[in-house]
LUMMARNU-168889 format. One line per field, with one value per residue (C-alpha): x, z, y. Coordinates in Angstrom, 2 decimals. Last residue first. Layout:
residues N
xx <- [X / ...] .
zz <- [Z / ...] .
yy <- [Y / ...] .
***
This chain:
residues 356
xx <- [-6.61 / -7.10 / -7.83 / -4.54 / -2.73 / -3.68 / -2.98 / 0.73 / 0.42 / -0.47 / 1.80 / 5.17 / 4.27 / 3.83 / 7.04 / 9.15 / 7.55 / 9.50 / 6.64 / 4.61 / 1.19 / -2.55 / -5.18 / -7.45 / -6.65 / -8.76 / -10.41 / -7.63 / -5.39 / -3.80 / -2.40 / -2.35 / -0.51 / -2.65 / -3.48 / -0.71 / 1.80 / 5.90 / 6.80 / 8.27 / 5.40 / 3.49 / 5.31 / 5.64 / 1.62 / 0.95 / 3.49 / 2.20 / -1.66 / -1.55 / -0.11 / -2.44 / -5.35 / -3.43 / -2.97 / -6.32 / -9.07 / -9.31 / -11.59 / -15.19 / -16.18 / -13.77 / -15.43 / -17.54 / -15.04 / -11.74 / -12.11 / -12.50 / -9.78 / -7.46 / -8.07 / -7.91 / -9.64 / -8.15 / -7.49 / -9.82 / -8.88 / -10.84 / -8.77 / -8.58 / -5.63 / -5.52 / -9.79 / -10.83 / -11.43 / -12.90 / -13.26 / -11.30 / -11.89 / -14.84 / -12.47 / -10.09 / -7.14 / -3.80 / -1.87 / -2.98 / -2.31 / 1.25 / 2.26 / 1.26 / 3.37 / 6.53 / 6.31 / 5.69 / 9.20 / 8.30 / 10.89 / 9.55 / 6.14 / 2.99 / 2.75 / 2.74 / -0.70 / -1.97 / -1.48 / -1.88 / -2.63 / -4.10 / -3.70 / -6.09 / -9.23 / -12.51 / -14.87 / -12.59 / -9.28 / -10.46 / -11.77 / -8.41 / -6.37 / -9.05 / -8.15 / -4.77 / -4.04 / -4.70 / -6.64 / -9.06 / -9.06 / -7.36 / -7.75 / -6.37 / -8.56 / -6.82 / -8.21 / -11.22 / -13.69 / -17.14 / -17.55 / -14.22 / -15.82 / -19.21 / -17.01 / -14.76 / -16.93 / -19.26 / -16.83 / -14.62 / -17.31 / -18.20 / -17.40 / -17.16 / -20.65 / -20.41 / -16.85 / -18.30 / -17.39 / -14.80 / -11.12 / -11.56 / -8.27 / -9.35 / -6.11 / -4.87 / -7.12 / -8.91 / -12.65 / -14.09 / -13.15 / -9.64 / -10.28 / -6.05 / -6.53 / -4.51 / -2.82 / -3.77 / -4.82 / -7.59 / -10.22 / -9.04 / -8.99 / -12.43 / -13.64 / -11.91 / -13.56 / -17.02 / -16.55 / -16.38 / -13.13 / -10.67 / -6.60 / -4.90 / -1.42 / 0.54 / 3.62 / 6.26 / 7.54 / 9.35 / 7.07 / 4.06 / 5.91 / 5.48 / 1.97 / 0.34 / 2.11 / 0.42 / -2.77 / -3.05 / -2.61 / -5.64 / -6.94 / -6.07 / -3.51 / -1.25 / 0.98 / 3.98 / 5.68 / 9.43 / 11.51 / 13.70 / 16.21 / 15.81 / 11.57 / 10.41 / 12.83 / 11.47 / 8.14 / 9.03 / 9.89 / 6.09 / 4.89 / 7.64 / 6.32 / 2.34 / 2.78 / 4.92 / 1.59 / -0.61 / 1.20 / 1.30 / 1.11 / 4.50 / 3.74 / 6.13 / 6.44 / 4.73 / 6.16 / 4.16 / 4.29 / 2.19 / -0.99 / -0.39 / -0.28 / -3.52 / -5.60 / -4.44 / -6.17 / -9.53 / -8.31 / -5.79 / -8.93 / -11.02 / -8.33 / -7.10 / -10.94 / -11.20 / -8.29 / -9.44 / -6.65 / -8.04 / -6.98 / -6.00 / -5.37 / -1.81 / -2.07 / -0.14 / 2.45 / 3.41 / 6.84 / 7.31 / 9.49 / 10.47 / 13.47 / 16.99 / 16.52 / 18.58 / 20.92 / 17.92 / 15.76 / 18.55 / 18.58 / 14.97 / 15.04 / 17.80 / 15.76 / 12.65 / 14.14 / 15.76 / 12.11 / 10.83 / 8.70 / 5.45 / 3.71 / 6.50 / 5.08 / 7.94 / 5.92 / 7.19 / 5.71 / 5.83 / 7.74 / 9.95 / 13.16 / 9.81 / 8.41 / 11.93 / 12.75 / 10.06 / 10.27 / 14.21 / 13.38 / 11.39 / 7.81 / 6.02 / 8.32 / 5.05 / 3.65 / 2.57 / 2.52 / 0.69 / 2.53 / 1.64 / 0.35 / -0.48 / 2.82 / 5.81 / 6.02 / 6.72 / 4.48 / 2.42 / 3.03 / 1.79 / -1.29 / -1.99 / -2.58 / -0.44 / -1.63 / 0.89] .
zz <- [-71.81 / -69.75 / -72.69 / -74.12 / -71.11 / -70.81 / -74.51 / -73.76 / -70.68 / -72.41 / -75.35 / -73.41 / -70.82 / -73.76 / -75.19 / -72.07 / -72.00 / -75.39 / -78.23 / -79.84 / -80.23 / -78.10 / -78.51 / -80.60 / -78.04 / -75.78 / -73.31 / -71.39 / -72.78 / -71.01 / -74.04 / -72.47 / -75.29 / -76.59 / -80.16 / -79.91 / -81.29 / -81.22 / -80.52 / -77.37 / -76.19 / -77.26 / -75.06 / -72.14 / -72.34 / -72.23 / -69.52 / -67.15 / -67.53 / -64.48 / -62.73 / -63.42 / -62.28 / -58.89 / -58.31 / -59.00 / -58.68 / -60.18 / -63.34 / -63.76 / -64.27 / -67.57 / -69.76 / -72.11 / -72.45 / -72.84 / -76.57 / -77.10 / -74.54 / -76.04 / -79.64 / -78.92 / -77.31 / -76.23 / -72.70 / -69.46 / -66.28 / -64.41 / -61.99 / -62.53 / -64.01 / -68.31 / -68.09 / -65.86 / -68.66 / -69.78 / -73.55 / -75.71 / -79.83 / -79.23 / -78.53 / -81.56 / -82.25 / -84.37 / -81.70 / -79.10 / -81.08 / -81.94 / -78.35 / -77.43 / -80.70 / -79.49 / -76.14 / -73.08 / -71.86 / -71.66 / -72.67 / -76.46 / -74.86 / -75.89 / -72.28 / -70.80 / -72.76 / -71.33 / -68.16 / -66.75 / -63.21 / -63.26 / -60.19 / -57.94 / -59.34 / -58.49 / -61.55 / -63.58 / -62.84 / -64.44 / -67.76 / -67.24 / -67.60 / -69.88 / -72.76 / -71.90 / -73.12 / -72.42 / -69.73 / -69.63 / -66.46 / -63.39 / -61.46 / -58.22 / -55.08 / -52.40 / -48.92 / -47.34 / -48.71 / -50.05 / -52.45 / -54.66 / -54.69 / -56.03 / -58.50 / -59.58 / -59.91 / -62.72 / -64.96 / -64.21 / -65.42 / -62.72 / -62.57 / -59.22 / -58.17 / -61.61 / -60.08 / -56.41 / -54.03 / -51.62 / -53.05 / -56.49 / -58.50 / -61.96 / -63.43 / -66.72 / -68.61 / -67.20 / -68.57 / -65.63 / -63.52 / -61.15 / -58.52 / -57.41 / -53.58 / -51.35 / -47.54 / -46.70 / -43.27 / -43.06 / -42.57 / -46.34 / -47.88 / -46.67 / -47.96 / -51.26 / -51.46 / -50.71 / -53.52 / -55.98 / -57.73 / -54.94 / -54.96 / -52.00 / -52.18 / -48.93 / -48.65 / -46.57 / -43.79 / -41.94 / -39.05 / -42.27 / -43.23 / -39.93 / -39.43 / -42.44 / -42.25 / -38.55 / -40.08 / -42.17 / -46.05 / -48.02 / -51.19 / -54.78 / -55.43 / -53.02 / -53.43 / -52.29 / -52.15 / -50.88 / -51.37 / -48.49 / -49.88 / -46.34 / -45.85 / -49.23 / -48.71 / -45.71 / -47.34 / -49.72 / -47.51 / -45.54 / -49.54 / -49.74 / -46.50 / -47.23 / -50.78 / -48.87 / -46.55 / -49.72 / -51.54 / -55.65 / -57.41 / -59.18 / -61.63 / -63.08 / -66.61 / -69.68 / -73.04 / -74.68 / -78.14 / -78.38 / -80.15 / -77.34 / -74.89 / -76.65 / -76.45 / -72.88 / -71.55 / -71.29 / -69.12 / -67.02 / -65.95 / -65.13 / -63.05 / -61.70 / -60.84 / -59.04 / -57.27 / -55.62 / -54.18 / -51.23 / -51.28 / -48.70 / -50.36 / -51.05 / -51.25 / -54.13 / -54.65 / -56.34 / -55.92 / -56.15 / -57.84 / -56.42 / -58.71 / -58.30 / -61.56 / -63.77 / -60.64 / -58.26 / -60.92 / -60.97 / -56.80 / -57.23 / -59.42 / -57.57 / -54.92 / -56.10 / -57.71 / -54.66 / -53.06 / -55.95 / -58.29 / -59.55 / -58.49 / -58.16 / -60.87 / -60.31 / -60.50 / -62.53 / -60.85 / -63.63 / -63.88 / -67.09 / -65.14 / -63.02 / -66.37 / -67.28 / -64.48 / -64.74 / -67.89 / -67.83 / -64.90 / -67.22 / -66.23 / -68.34 / -66.80 / -65.66 / -62.92 / -64.57 / -62.01 / -63.46 / -64.69 / -62.45 / -63.93 / -61.42 / -63.31 / -61.13 / -58.66 / -55.14 / -54.45 / -51.69 / -53.51 / -57.21 / -55.09 / -53.46 / -56.63 / -58.76 / -62.00 / -63.58] .
yy <- [-47.70 / -50.68 / -53.34 / -51.98 / -52.82 / -56.64 / -56.86 / -55.73 / -57.65 / -60.98 / -60.26 / -59.71 / -63.08 / -65.13 / -63.95 / -64.53 / -68.10 / -68.70 / -69.25 / -72.08 / -70.37 / -71.64 / -69.70 / -72.41 / -74.68 / -73.11 / -75.59 / -76.42 / -79.54 / -82.61 / -84.91 / -88.39 / -90.39 / -93.72 / -92.12 / -89.82 / -92.59 / -91.12 / -94.76 / -93.31 / -91.42 / -94.17 / -96.61 / -94.72 / -93.81 / -97.50 / -98.23 / -96.06 / -96.85 / -99.59 / -97.16 / -94.39 / -96.71 / -97.13 / -93.53 / -92.47 / -94.68 / -98.76 / -98.34 / -99.08 / -95.37 / -95.70 / -98.81 / -96.91 / -94.34 / -96.67 / -96.82 / -92.94 / -92.13 / -94.70 / -93.40 / -89.80 / -86.44 / -83.70 / -83.81 / -82.31 / -84.63 / -86.73 / -89.32 / -93.26 / -92.25 / -92.90 / -93.64 / -90.48 / -88.93 / -85.06 / -83.89 / -81.67 / -82.22 / -78.81 / -76.50 / -77.15 / -78.65 / -78.31 / -76.32 / -78.73 / -81.98 / -80.15 / -79.61 / -83.57 / -84.63 / -82.63 / -84.04 / -81.55 / -80.16 / -76.78 / -74.30 / -73.51 / -72.72 / -75.13 / -75.89 / -72.59 / -71.71 / -75.31 / -74.10 / -70.62 / -69.42 / -66.22 / -62.49 / -60.84 / -62.44 / -60.46 / -60.35 / -57.38 / -59.24 / -62.69 / -60.84 / -58.92 / -62.28 / -63.66 / -60.83 / -60.56 / -64.08 / -67.92 / -68.36 / -71.89 / -72.80 / -70.45 / -68.08 / -67.06 / -65.79 / -63.52 / -64.66 / -63.15 / -65.92 / -66.29 / -62.77 / -63.55 / -67.25 / -66.53 / -63.49 / -66.36 / -69.41 / -68.45 / -67.08 / -70.11 / -72.90 / -74.69 / -78.57 / -79.15 / -80.95 / -83.58 / -84.93 / -85.13 / -82.61 / -82.44 / -82.68 / -81.48 / -80.69 / -81.87 / -83.13 / -81.61 / -78.63 / -76.10 / -74.90 / -76.83 / -73.68 / -73.98 / -71.46 / -71.03 / -70.58 / -67.82 / -67.79 / -71.11 / -71.64 / -75.09 / -72.36 / -70.80 / -73.88 / -74.82 / -71.63 / -72.43 / -76.14 / -74.66 / -71.66 / -75.10 / -76.38 / -75.37 / -75.40 / -74.30 / -71.55 / -71.84 / -68.96 / -70.47 / -68.07 / -71.29 / -71.36 / -70.74 / -74.41 / -76.21 / -74.84 / -76.12 / -79.62 / -80.35 / -78.59 / -81.33 / -80.39 / -79.86 / -81.81 / -82.80 / -79.84 / -77.90 / -74.93 / -74.19 / -70.72 / -69.09 / -72.75 / -72.15 / -75.52 / -77.20 / -75.89 / -77.53 / -80.37 / -81.34 / -80.72 / -83.16 / -86.01 / -85.38 / -86.17 / -88.81 / -90.56 / -89.94 / -91.76 / -94.92 / -94.94 / -95.01 / -97.67 / -97.30 / -100.62 / -102.06 / -104.04 / -107.01 / -106.61 / -108.06 / -106.62 / -103.68 / -104.30 / -101.20 / -103.30 / -105.76 / -103.19 / -102.01 / -105.14 / -105.67 / -102.01 / -103.58 / -107.01 / -105.16 / -102.67 / -105.38 / -107.22 / -104.35 / -103.83 / -106.78 / -106.68 / -103.68 / -101.13 / -98.98 / -95.31 / -92.82 / -89.53 / -88.14 / -84.19 / -83.91 / -81.43 / -78.17 / -75.82 / -72.18 / -69.35 / -66.20 / -64.05 / -64.97 / -67.06 / -70.10 / -71.83 / -71.15 / -73.68 / -76.34 / -76.37 / -76.53 / -79.70 / -81.64 / -80.98 / -82.13 / -85.23 / -86.33 / -86.44 / -88.33 / -86.74 / -87.91 / -84.50 / -82.02 / -80.02 / -76.67 / -73.26 / -70.02 / -67.04 / -64.30 / -61.20 / -62.50 / -63.66 / -66.22 / -67.52 / -68.62 / -70.01 / -72.30 / -73.13 / -73.42 / -75.85 / -77.73 / -77.72 / -80.34 / -83.46 / -84.97 / -83.10 / -79.42 / -76.93 / -73.72 / -70.79 / -67.73 / -64.46 / -61.21 / -59.44 / -58.46 / -61.04 / -60.25 / -62.91 / -60.87 / -57.64 / -59.32 / -61.48 / -58.47 / -57.11 / -54.60 / -54.78 / -51.95] .
***
């Protein structure tokens, strides 16, 4: 049922990929549950140290014999502006006071260190014989791509425009995830500006399919069998789903994050760069509202992400959703609390009924 180029190449039963949500959401249990249920589980390794990545890969291997993948952030060269940091800290201070966050030494990210970590993550993917690796925020170097392909790793890129999809193809990606503007979490754009990359998924899929020869995987707002079949009808060979899996029982998302999605409506989901310095879609809350006017002046990712880390951490510990990053796509009304297996069964049952 619904066998495609993607299911054949990735050796999975169903054309469903669990989005690799970094920051603890994609637990080993979630990744394995998706793979065991016929989809493709993905480890979100964006914020993992090399040692943590190796540990999680080994945990997942203990829980499933089926294919799973690893997603990494392609490191960007960034500059650190002390003026921008001072401005952001000044704006954030009242929230830190409100949450009783003590002053602490700030460890700002270092470009060279992030590049070193990225290469160590690639070493681990190869050493642990992970068969699938996907990339967000850019395309790795030709050397990295060539090395992974020498070890038969299947490579998935991320694109928010047709141009980015074409760049993924030209640089050697085997497949490309096209991320519509509906998608939750961080935008995956890398060659287009923020505004130019906000193309709706239903527009993006057919244009990308007509422009590239590699299989297209659709992401953004897909929550059920209807979304899967719509994407397939437009030419996608699989879907990648984040928010739908975020509220699953095996997800590591904070309880209040799950509750916020389950209780939200589509018009409560907005775009912000206040948390991380990179545009991302999530549920509007006190933090986003307070920072809205100043967010364009904050430092770029990953610097702003480091500046707000203590706020996000304290808010989670204090069970205060007003200052948590509650990432969500534009279809929160369709979210449910269920197991990953139940979600995949429901999607495929709906898809079969649509086909009939």
